[in-house]
Residue, then its C-alpha position, 0 to 999 in steps of 0.5 A: m245761479s248758473r252762468w247759462f241761466e243768468t245769460i238767458i234772464q239777461k237776454v230776455t229782460p232788456s231795459t225797454n218799454k216795448p213788449i219783448i218777443v223771444i224766439d225760443s226753439q230749445k224752450y229754455l223759457e219753459i223751464t220752471e226756474v226760468q219762468d219763476r225767476l221771470i215772475q219774481e221780476d214782475y214779467k207776464v210770460n205767454f207761450v205760443e207755438p209757431g203759426i197763425q195763432v202768433r199774431m193773434k196772441y201778440e195783438l190781444e195779450v201783448k202788443g203795447r204792454k211793458k214787461t210782457i214777453l211772448v215766448i214762440t216756442g220754435k223758429y218763426p218769422l216776424v213780420d215787419d210791424m211786430k219787429e218794430s213794435a216789440f224788442v225781438v230776442d232770438l235765443k240761439p243756443k250757441d250764444i249760451f252753450r257755445n261749445f256744445d252741440e244744440n241738438a245734443i243738449s236739446g231737452l236737458s233739465f235745469n240741473a243738467l244744463s247747470t252741471i255742463d255749464s259749470l264745467s270748463i270746455f275750451n273746444e266745440l264739441s260735435y254732436e257725438e262728443t256732446i253725447q259723450f260729455m253728458l254721459e260722463n259728467l251727468y251719469g258718471i259713465d266711464f266712456q273710455a272703458w266702454k270704447l275699449n271693451k263694448s261688452k254686453e256687461r258693460c252696455l247694461a251697466i250704462l243702461i242702468s246707470v242712466y235709466t235708474n238716474n233721477e236725471k232723465p235722459n233727453k231725446a239725444i242720449n235716449d237715441f244713443l243708448e238704443n243704438i249701443g244696446k240693440p246688438y245685445f238686447g234687440t228691440k227690447v232695448k226700447d223698453f228699458s227707458d221704462k225703469q220698471k220693465l228694466l228692473e223686470f228684465i234684470n230680475a229675470l237674468k240668469s248668471e249663464e246669460i251675463n257676467f255679474e262680476n264685471p266691475m262696471l256692472a257689479k257696482e250698478i247691480a249693487n245700487l239696485k239692491i241697496t235701494g231695493s230695486i231688484e231682488n237681492n240674489i245677485e252676488s258681487k264680490q267686489e261689493k262684498d270686498l267693499q262692504k267688508l272694507i268699509n266695516e273694518l274701517f268704521e270699527f277701527l276709527t271708532e276705537r282708535i279716536k277713543t285713545i287718540g293722543d295729541q302727537y301728529k303721528d296719531w293724526f298722520e295715522i288716521a289720515p289714510k284711513l279716512g282716505e280709504l274709507g271715503y274711497a271705499i264709500f263713494e265707490l260702492n255708493n251705498k247711501e245707507y252708509f252715507d249718514k254713519y260716514n258723516e257721523i264718524l268724520n265729524t266726531i274725528n273732526n271735533r277731536f282734531q280741532f282740539f289738536v289744531n288749536n293747541h299744537y298746530d303752530s309749534l309744528f312748523s319749527m320741526s325738521g322735515l328731513r325724515h318726515p315732511i310734517t308741515i307743508d313747508k317742509v315737503q321739499d326739504y324731505i324730497a331733497a333728503s329722501t331722493k336717491n338720484n339727481k332727477i326729481a319730478f314734483i307734481v302738486i294736484d291743486g285742491m285734492n282731498y285724501w280720499q281723492w289721493t287714494l283713488l289716484k293711488h289705486y289707479l297708479e298701483n294698478e299700473k304696477l307702480n309702487v306708491e309710498e305714502k307720507t301725510t303732512l299738514s297744509w297751511l291754515p287757512s287752507i287756501t291756494a295763495w298761501a298753501r301753494q306758495s308755501i309748498f313750492a317755496g320750501k317755507k312759510p308763505d308771504l302773506t302779502i303776495t299771491n301764488r303767481t310767484e310760486g314758479d320762481l320761489f320753486k327754482k329759488y329753493w333748489i338753486e340757492k338751498h342746494q348750492k352743492q349740487t347743480y340743478q336745472v330746474s323747470y316749473e310748469v302749470v298744466k291746466n284742466n285735462e292736459k297731460i303732464k309732459v316729460p321736460s327736456s333731458d337737462v332738467t333735473v328738478a321738475g315742478f308741475v301744478t295741475n289745476g284740473l281737479d280744483e276746477l271740478m271741485h269748485g264748479n261741482i253742485l251735486g256733492y262729494e258723489q259727483l265729485f268722485i265720479n269727476t275724479k275718476l274722469w279727471i285721472e283718466k282724461s289727464c293720463i296722469c298715470d301714463a305721465v308718472k310712468e314716462l317720468r319714471n322711464a326718463g329717470y325721475e323719482v316722482y313726488i305727488s302732493t297737494d296744496h290743501g284738501n276740500i270739504e263739502a260745506e253748507l253756506n250759512l253765515k252771511l258777510t254783510a256789506g259793511q264788513k270790510t274784508v279781502m278775498l284771496s281765494k275762491s274759498k267759501r270758508f275763509v275771509q281776511f279782514d283789514t285788522e285783527e280786531q275786526a276779525i276778533t270782533f267778527i267772531e265775538n259777534n257769531k259765537e254760534y258758529r265754530l270759527g277759528k282765527k289766525d292773525k286777520s284771518v277767520y275760517f270755519r272749524d266744521t263743515n259751514g261756510f260763508g253765504s246765506s243760501g243754505e247751498k251745498v258746495i265743495t270748498h276749502g280754507g278752514s281747518h277741517i281734517l279733510e282740509l288740513l291733512i294732505p298726502v305726500g305720495v312717492i313713486k320710485 
C-alpha cells in the first residue's frame, strides 16, 4: 500500500490498552480502504461529528474498550478526563502530505491520494500550486500550455478531461474550474460538473462557435466519440492522422513478423516501429486499440525471445564503430562518429522506445535534426549493470553497483582515447532539474537524469498515465531547451537510456526460504546465491516463462515477482520493450 495509507494506519493503531480518539478533520478514516484495513485488524470504529454528542458517544460506546476508535470528523477540544482515559491522535494533514496544501487536497479519493503521494515533491506547494500539481498528475492537463494560451478551446478541453474522468474532482478543483470557465461559458460552467449536461452542451456546439482542430480539444473530443459519449459528427485531423498511422503500423508489423529473421538488423528495424505505434496508441488514447496493441506486442515479443536465446550473447563480440549493436559499444560509436571535439552524452534512466519516440517528436518540433539508432541493453535489464555498462564502455562488473559510473565514464574517455586530450565531466540530474551546459573547457560531458525512472516506479495507473507523466517530465525538465543550449555551445548531443520498461503483473511469489540478492527496484529479476539455486527455481516454476543468466533469473513475458496480481511498470527482464533501446543523435 501507499506510504500515506501506512502512515495513517500506524498513527491510529498504536500499541495501547486504552481506547483511541482520532481527530480527523480531513475525514481520512471515512475512506473505504482505510476502514477495511482497520476492520481486518479487529478494530471497531465509531464516527461522530464535533459537538455535544462526542461525550455521549465516548461514554456509551468507547470508554474502557480495547481496540476501539472514536473518530471525530472535525476539530474538537477534548476535556482532560477524555485525554487521560484514551490515546489521542490528531491526524494533521501536514504530517501525512507534508508538501501539499491541506485545503487543496481535501476530499480526494484513495486512488488520487495514492497517486500524488507516489510522486517525489521536495518543495512545499501553495494552494494554487497544489491544484496545478493535481490537474497535471491526476488528469494529465498540460498546465504550461494553458498558462501560455488561455483560449476557449483549451479551457473546454480541461473541463472535459476532468469532468468525464472516473476520478471525480474535489471542491478545490471544482472551484478552480468554475473560475477559469466563467469568462468563456458564463454561469453555465457550474452545470458542467454534471457529466450529462456537459455532454449535451458539447453536442450542441457548432464549428463556428469553437475551433475543434485545437490539439488539446481535438484529443478530448476524440475520446468522447470513441466511447459514444457524444455524437460522431465532429471531425479532427489529428485524430484521423493518428488512426491512419496506427493502422499502417499494425499492418506493417503483422506482415513483418511473419518473415523476420535472426539478424540484429531485423530487430533494430522493428524497434522504432514499435515505439511509433506505442506513441500513437497512447497519444490517441483510443481504448479500442489497446487489446490489439497488446496482442501484437506479445506476438512480436514471443518471437524476439527466440532471438535473445540464440543470438544475444554472441553480439557482444561485435564492433560498435559503425553501429552500437550492444549497450557497451554505445560510446565506441559516439567516439567514432562525432565530427568535432565536444560531446554531450545524456542517459535517461528507464526510458522505453515509445517514450523516446515522444521525446523525439518534441525535439523535432523544436526544429532539431534527430537521427536514431537502436542498441541492446544488458540482460538482466537492471540499472546497476546496464548503466554501468553504457558509461564504462564495456561489460559490467557484476560485483559493483552503478555508484562508480562517473569514474568509469571519465576513465573511458581519458584512457581509451589517449591520442586526444579530453576534459570530462559527469553529472547526475535529479527529478525535474534542468541539464546545464558545463564550463567551456569541458569537451566530453556525461549526464544521467532519473526523473523518468522515478515516474515509472511510482506509477500505479499503467502505461496510459505514464504517457501523460512522460509529457509532463519532458516539459518540466526543459530537456529540449537543454539540448538546444548544448548545441549552441558547440556540443554534438547523444541521448540514450540504460534499459526500457514494461507493464507487468505480479504473480510469482518468492518464499522466505529462497536466499536471493536484490540489486534494484525491479520486479522482474532476482539473483540467487548460486547458479544451482537459479536452475532449481526455474525447474520448480515451469509454468512461468523464465530465463537464466549466470545466477540471475528474469521474466521473458509480462509477469513479475509478487503475489498480489498488482500491475506495475518495471524492468529487469528480456521483454522487447526492456532490451531494445534507442540512441538518439542530435547534430
